[in-house]
C-alpha positions as MATLAB code, in Angstrom:
seq = 'MKKITILVLLISVFSSSLSAQKLKKIFNGKNLDGWHLSNQDGTWTADKGILTIQSSAAKKGAILWTDKNYKNFIIEADYKNGEGTIDSGFFLRSDIDQIQIGISSSLHKDMTGSPYLPKLKYPVVANVDGILKDTDWNTMKIKVVGNTYTVWLNGKELVTYTSEGMPLEGPIGIQLHPGKEMSIFYKNIRLAEL';
ca = [
     -57.845  -49.927   30.179;
     -54.993  -47.696   28.866;
     -52.386  -49.502   31.165;
     -53.554  -52.936   29.946;
     -53.159  -51.876   26.213;
     -49.656  -50.608   26.913;
     -48.905  -53.807   28.732;
     -50.168  -55.941   25.859;
     -48.157  -53.901   23.396;
     -44.933  -54.334   25.404;
     -45.437  -58.009   25.715;
     -46.053  -58.243   21.983;
     -42.908  -56.407   21.115;
     -40.865  -58.414   23.663;
     -42.273  -61.671   22.315;
     -41.621  -60.776   18.635;
     -38.012  -59.791   19.437;
     -37.538  -63.148   21.067;
     -39.005  -65.113   18.221;
     -36.841  -63.177   15.815;
     -33.787  -64.605   17.554;
     -35.011  -68.164   17.689;
     -32.584  -70.565   16.173;
     -33.912  -72.343   13.038;
     -32.455  -75.214   11.211;
     -30.587  -74.298    8.068;
     -29.478  -77.986    7.356;
     -32.437  -80.346    6.914;
     -30.337  -83.495    7.581;
     -31.384  -85.264    4.402;
     -29.623  -83.457    1.588;
     -27.724  -80.208    0.824;
     -30.752  -78.173   -0.157;
     -30.001  -74.560    0.709;
     -26.201  -75.099    0.394;
     -23.685  -75.260   -2.567;
     -20.060  -76.521   -2.754;
     -17.190  -74.321   -3.862;
     -15.912  -77.255   -5.777;
     -16.755  -81.007   -5.794;
     -13.761  -82.413   -3.874;
     -14.298  -84.743   -0.912;
     -17.524  -86.560   -0.116;
     -20.286  -84.466    1.468;
     -23.357  -86.622    2.503;
     -26.461  -85.880    4.486;
     -28.278  -88.719    6.272;
     -30.378  -89.226    9.307;
     -29.620  -85.685   10.406;
     -25.869  -85.813   10.107;
     -23.582  -84.079    7.539;
     -20.564  -86.263    6.991;
     -17.507  -84.655    5.360;
     -14.766  -87.009    4.122;
     -11.579  -85.859    2.203;
     -10.856  -87.428   -1.183;
      -7.664  -88.984   -2.361;
      -6.856  -85.699   -4.151;
      -7.239  -83.664   -0.925;
      -8.088  -80.527   -2.743;
     -10.510  -79.405   -0.089;
     -13.861  -77.528   -0.454;
     -16.221  -75.114    1.214;
     -19.900  -75.877    1.641;
     -21.658  -72.358    1.498;
     -25.180  -71.367    2.327;
     -27.153  -70.224   -0.758;
     -28.355  -67.283    1.322;
     -26.398  -64.282    2.446;
     -26.567  -63.129    6.134;
     -25.902  -59.859    7.896;
     -26.066  -60.192   11.712;
     -26.679  -63.669   13.050;
     -26.011  -66.398   15.456;
     -25.064  -69.835   14.140;
     -24.856  -72.926   16.268;
     -23.917  -76.420   15.365;
     -22.865  -79.711   16.895;
     -19.787  -81.323   15.443;
     -17.816  -84.495   16.121;
     -14.242  -85.231   14.952;
     -13.846  -88.282   12.735;
     -10.597  -89.743   11.590;
      -7.348  -88.171   10.481;
      -6.024  -84.701   11.086;
      -9.189  -82.478   11.576;
      -8.941  -79.086   10.021;
     -12.386  -77.548    9.441;
     -14.398  -74.539   10.657;
     -17.006  -71.878    9.779;
     -16.407  -69.116    7.333;
     -18.287  -65.873    8.217;
     -19.605  -63.971    5.278;
     -16.601  -64.639    3.094;
     -13.578  -66.894    2.873;
     -11.527  -64.435    5.028;
     -12.858  -64.692    8.502;
     -12.885  -68.261    9.816;
     -13.509  -69.901   13.093;
     -11.230  -72.833   13.362;
     -12.194  -76.326   14.274;
      -9.296  -78.768   14.815;
      -5.641  -78.623   13.994;
      -4.171  -75.499   12.366;
      -2.235  -76.280    9.162;
       0.166  -73.453    9.815;
       0.709  -73.942   13.585;
       0.279  -77.703   13.795;
      -1.767  -77.479   16.972;
      -5.404  -77.537   17.960;
      -6.794  -73.983   17.501;
     -10.396  -74.756   17.898;
     -12.587  -71.644   18.510;
      -9.883  -69.221   17.365;
     -10.481  -66.730   14.573;
      -8.262  -67.315   11.534;
      -7.595  -64.475    8.923;
      -5.048  -65.170    6.179;
      -3.144  -61.865    6.678;
      -3.171  -62.043   10.534;
      -3.211  -65.805   11.103;
      -4.632  -66.180   14.589;
      -5.080  -62.671   16.125;
      -6.778  -64.133   19.235;
      -6.279  -67.673   20.618;
      -9.134  -69.503   22.245;
      -8.258  -71.693   25.331;
     -10.345  -74.982   25.052;
      -8.591  -76.849   27.840;
     -11.205  -78.757   29.820;
     -13.970  -77.698   27.410;
     -13.226  -79.573   24.170;
     -14.368  -83.163   23.791;
     -11.961  -84.938   21.493;
     -14.108  -88.041   20.831;
     -17.715  -86.796   21.394;
     -20.082  -84.236   20.078;
     -19.259  -80.539   20.718;
     -21.531  -77.563   20.317;
     -20.026  -74.467   18.698;
     -21.971  -71.091   18.773;
     -20.831  -68.032   16.950;
     -22.588  -64.622   17.150;
     -21.760  -62.058   14.396;
     -22.879  -58.420   14.787;
     -21.394  -55.839   12.453;
     -17.670  -56.763   12.204;
     -17.512  -58.270   15.830;
     -17.942  -61.958   16.521;
     -18.003  -64.019   19.740;
     -17.438  -67.773   19.922;
     -18.664  -70.266   22.503;
     -17.779  -73.968   22.788;
     -20.002  -76.245   24.862;
     -21.606  -73.213   26.575;
     -18.270  -71.559   27.494;
     -17.464  -68.187   26.031;
     -14.043  -68.430   24.298;
     -13.246  -65.253   22.349;
     -14.587  -62.034   21.070;
     -12.826  -60.431   18.037;
     -13.440  -57.285   15.850;
     -12.379  -57.936   12.378;
     -11.603  -54.617   10.478;
     -12.670  -54.778    6.808;
     -15.021  -57.827    7.395;
     -17.964  -57.829    4.816;
     -21.168  -56.834    6.388;
     -23.066  -59.402    4.486;
     -22.326  -62.695    2.946;
     -22.786  -66.507    3.034;
     -21.638  -68.864    5.871;
     -19.318  -71.645    4.884;
     -18.187  -75.099    6.362;
     -14.504  -75.880    5.466;
     -12.789  -79.118    4.430;
      -9.182  -77.902    4.408;
      -7.110  -78.983    1.408;
      -4.162  -81.296    2.004;
      -5.771  -83.230    4.774;
      -6.879  -86.795    5.119;
      -9.869  -86.441    7.472;
     -13.447  -86.777    8.222;
     -15.828  -84.791   10.383;
     -19.530  -84.792   11.294;
     -21.968  -81.910   11.768;
     -25.590  -81.906   12.869;
     -28.209  -79.551   14.311;
     -26.918  -76.635   12.300;
     -29.198  -73.793   13.289;
     -29.226  -69.928   12.657;
     -31.080  -66.958   14.043;
     -30.968  -63.697   12.138;
     -30.490  -60.654   14.407;
];
């Protein structure tokens, strides 16, 4: 009887740790509830499960931030490039650490999956040859634990980077880079707190 009790406890602990890491939607696909914009530039619409981001004529750019702050987490989202020169990505806990999606404004080449930090630029470069789909949906996954993050694209691990001085808690942002004429689509934005 004692062995059965211990086995039940172990299964319970294992199951609860798995469910704690289950990805949950943080974008409802209908509106921007749970999110806020850094400014009102561009068009940000949610309809039929898809977040559409379109630059404005002013091209001032904006960041869509989660209302909630996060410590350790996994975020996963599907994205598809629209028109123009795509320059977007995910900010991790602040506007310092970003995972690039699309063309780097400073390097003028595709740096998808690479971390960007203003002082260091691109300290690690992701190789997405044969992985990135230019005209179809891609799935990006980012795991952040402490000040280390790992990035996957379409199931392939790209980079791991440790960012000194990274805040240990903060919101997650989706960028519309200033100075760009572009559109991009996101769906299935999911997150698991670790």
